[in-house]
N, C-alpha and C positions, 0 to 999 in steps of 0.2 A: 337888502333887498332879498326877496324870496328867490330870485334867481341865482343866488349864490349858495344855496342849501345844495345838500347832496340831491341830485336829480334824479339818480337812476338805481335800480334794483342792484344787487350784488353781481359783479360781471360773470361769475361763473352761471349764475341763473340766467342772465341776458344771453351768453353764449348757446345755452340749452336750448333757449327759446328759439334762437336764431338758427340752430342745426334743426330743430323740429320743423320750423316753417319751411326750411329748404327740403327736408324730406317730403314733405306732406304735398308741397306743391309740385312735385315731381310726377308727371303724368302716369308713370306705372304705379305710384303709390295709390294714386286715385283708383285706378282700375282695380286694384287687388282688394282694397278696402271695399269697394262696391260689389265685387263678387262675392264678399263675405256677408253681403247684406247689411254692412254697418255704415252706410253712406251718411247717416245723422252723425254719427260719430267724428267721421271725417270732416264733415262742415263746421262742426262745433270747434274741432282742436284746430283746424286751419285757421279759422277767424280769430281764435284765442292767440294763436302764435303770431300770426301778422299784426295784431293790434298791440301785442305785448312788445314786439320789436320795431314797430313803425312809431310808436309814442316818444321815445327818445329822441329819434329823427326829427319829429314834428316839433318838439321842445327845443332843440337846437336851431332849428330854422325860425322859430317864434322869438328866441333870444336875439339871434343875428338880425332879424329884420324888425326887431322892436315892435313886435306883436304881443302886446302885454295887457294885462287886465290891471286897471287902476281901482284902488279902494273907493267904493260909493256906499251910500246911506244902507245899501240892501244886504250888504256882505259884512261877515265877521273878519275876513283877512285884513291884516293891516299891512300886508306886504304886497309888492308887485309881482304877479306869478304871469308866466306864458301861457298863451292861449294855442288854439291850433290842435288840441286834443281831439276835437270833433273830426279832423282830418284823417287821422289814425284810424278812428272808429268806423267812419263811413267806409275808407279805403280797404279795411279788412273785411267788412260785411260785404262789400261790392264784389271783391276779388274771390272771397270764399263761395258766393253763389253762382258767379259766372263760371268759375272752375268746375263746379259741380256739372256742368253740362246738360243739364235737362231745364229746358225754359218753357214757358208759356206766355201769352199775351197779358195777362193780368199781372204776372211776376215783372214783365217789362214795364208795365205801366206803373206799380207801385215803386220800381228802381228809377224810372224816368222822373215821376214826380217827386220823388225823395231826393234827386239830384237838384230839382228845382229849390226844394226848402233847404237843401245843404247850401247850394251857391248864395242865397239870399241871407243865410246865417253868417257864412263865411264873411261876405260883405260886411255884415254888420260887426264882426270882429275886427275887420283891418280900419273900418271908418263908421262912423254914426250913420245908421240908416232911419229914416222916417219910420214910425210905426204903422202908418198906413200903407207905406211899400211893403213890409213886411207881411201884413195882413192881407194884402191884395194877393201877393204871390201863393200865401198860403191858402187863400181860398181857390186860386187857380189850380193849384196842386190836388186839392180836394176835388175840382172838377174833373180833372184829368183822369183819376181812379175811377170815378162814377161813371165816366164815358166808357169805360171798360167793364161795366158791370159789377163792380164792386160797391155795393149800396146797402144799407139797412132796410129791412123789409118788416118794421115793427107795426106798421099800419097796413092791415090787409088790401092788396090790389084789387080784389073783387069790389072794393068801395068806389073804385073809378079814378079819374084823373087826379082829383083833389087829394086823394090817399098817396099815389106815386110822387106828387110835388111834395107833399108832407114828408115822405121817406127821404126824399133828395135832400130837403132843408134840414133833417135831423142828422143826415149823413155829413153835410158840410159842417155843421155846427158841433159835431162830434170830433170830427178829424181836426177841426182848427182850434176847437177847446182843449183837446188833449195834447195838441202841439205846444200850447202856450201853457198848459198846466205842468207839463214835464219843465219847460224853460223856467217855470217860477221857482222850481227846487234847486235852481244853480247856485243857491247862496251859503251852502255848506259843502265843505271837502267830502266827496263821496257819495253824496246824497242821490244825485241824478244818474251817476253811472251804477250804483248799487241797486238803485231800484229799477233801471232799465235791465240788469241782468235777473232780477227777481221776476219782474214782469213778463220777460220774454221766455224764462224758463218754464213758468206755469202756463203760458200760451204753448208751448212745446209739448207739454204733458198732455193738454186737451187736444193738440193737433194729432198726436200718435193714440190717444184714447179714441178717436173718431176717424182713424186713418185718412188724415188730410195730409199728404206727403208734402207740398208746398208750402203750405201753411207751417208745417213744422220746421223745415229746412230755413226758411227766412228767420222764424223765432230763434232757432239754435244759432244761426249765423250773427244775429243781433246780441244773443247772449255771450257767444264767445267773444265779440268785439268789445262789450262792454266789461266783460270779466278781465279781458287782457290789459285794458285801460286802469281798472280799479287799483292795482298796486302802486300806481303813481299819483292817483287821486286821493286815496285814503290811506295814509301812513301812520304808524304808531307814533306818538309824540312827536311829529312833524307835520308841516303844513303840506299841501298838496304842491308837487312839483310842476304841475301843468294842469289847465282846467280844460272842460270839454268846450267851452265859449258856447256862443248862440248857434254855431254850426252843427255841434255835437246835441245839445239839448233839444234843439228844433227838429233835427232829423230823426232822433230817437224817439220823441214824442209823435212824430207824424208816421213812423213806420209802425210804432204800437197801435196806433190809431188805426191805421189800414188794417193790420193784421186781425184786430178784434173785428173789424166789420167783415172782412174776408172769410174768417173762420165760420164754419157752421157748427154752433155750440150744442144745440138739442131741438131739432125742427119739432119733434113730437112732445116736447115738454117745455112750453113757453116760458113758464115760471123760471124753471133752471137756465134755459137760454139768455134770459133777462138778468138773473140775479149773479150769474158764474161772473161774466165780464166786469160787473159792477164790483163785486167782492175784489177781485184782482186790481182792479184800478181805484179804489176807493180813496186811498190816501191822497192823491193827485187831484181826484175829483172834490174831495171834501175841501181841501186846502184852497182850490180855486173857487168853489161856490162860496164858501164861509167868507174868505178874505175878500172876494170881490163885493158880496153883500155888505159887509161891513163898511169897505171904503164908499160904497155908492151910498149908504144911509148916513155915513159922516160928511158927504159931500166932497169926498177927496178925488171922486172920479164921477164924470158925468157924460164921456164919450168912450166910444171904442178906443181912439188914438190914446186918451188919457189912460184907459185900462192896460193897454199894453206897455206904456211908457212908465206908468207908476213905479216907484221905488219905494220900498218900505221894510220895516222890521216887523211886521206883523203876520209874517206865514207861520204855518204849524211849526216848522224846524226852529224857528227863531223863539216862540213862546215855549216850546218843551225844553230848549237850552236852558232858559232861565230858571226852569223847574229843576232841571236834572245838573246843572252844575256845569255845563259845558256842551260845545256842539258835537263831538265825537258821541258822546253818549245820547243825544238827540236823534243822530243818525242812526245808531245803532238800534234804539228803540223804535223808530219808524221802520226800519227795514225788517225787525223781527215781528212787528205788528202786520206788515205785508205778507210776509211768509205764513202767519197764521191764517190771513184772511185768504191767501192763495191755497193754501191746503184745504179750507172749507170748500172753496169753489170746486177744486177738483174732486172733493169727497161728494160733492152734492149731486154730479152726474148719475152715479149709481146708486144713490140712496133711496130708501123707500118714502114714501110721502112724509110720514112722520119723522123720519131721520132728516128729511129735507128741511122740515119745520124746525127742528132742533138746531141743525147746523146754521140755518138763517139767525135764529135766536141767538146762538152763541157767537156769531159774527157780529151782530148789534150789540151785544154786551161788551165785546172787545172793543167795538167803536166808541161806546159809551164811556168806557174807561179812558181811551184816549182824549175824547172830548172833554171830560173832568180835568183831566191833567193840562190840555192845553189852554182851558178856561182860566185855571189858576195861574198859568204861565203869563197870559195876557194881563192879569190882574197885577201881578209882579213886574211886568213890564211898564204899565200904566203908573204904577208906583214909583219906579226908577224915573220915569219922565218927570213927575210932579216934584 
């Protein structure tokens, strides 16, 4: 069993992380760092240290309580792996934000709704939960944040009630869709946590470019939590010692989706405002749309319930693994592509019109290269089945 493998990072590193967490959580440290104007650094460091220290504890409890991932058709792992990694990530994020000491109604709305998503995800880790129940609570959580004014504004409200209803519908679809899109990426070690780190990092950059403090703080808290978990999830020549589970992937996707809606991307440049988040989140969007479309066309999925419950080896990371010769190479390539697209999204904000066009063309070329690779991978997978 995978539970017998070396589960932890070297002891000196863990002790160093524990000392860092204890120093940072001390109130005087927070006040001192805040006075220096480095609150953003404090939040990211505290979240990282807490996640890094809590993950082995959660792993120990998962093994003790037999909360383990059993191999199914969607995953490459052939061993039994502890779950509850999402507990460490969510607690680290929650504590680092609350310790920050500056709140708003919308912040509490995001955290409260995230707790709902986390709870239903944790239940799914403990025992099988019907897909429609998970979908119901995801929609409920999306409605909660909408009630506190966190909503897309793609269709001008000047067009009347129908425009407002359409914006609300698009917001629910975006949040629920992104929540499940990140969950779809749980099939390889380090993929969901790595992309969570990358996405939240670029969201934080956009937040500080636009002087949006809360947007940046929550993004950094999520980045630190995912980064602190990553050493246990993506290990050189070893399997993951613990997985995020449904609780971790669902709450990561939900918070990322809410932040993308909450953020003010570029009100005076609608093309930039639309293109920037799409570039940052392109990998999960592409994987969800393409894979879902193929399944619907093939008759494998005919309802929302089947869409959520369907398990298969037809995701982007699976197809790239067949081309590149292994899951770790697939994960690294996807992360590198996400970084490239994120850099384009950040550069897009201050680019001239011609530069913006060139950046979008460059991003499309990167996406085209990835598409060619994954299509070749799909061919290889189909040949292997025949």
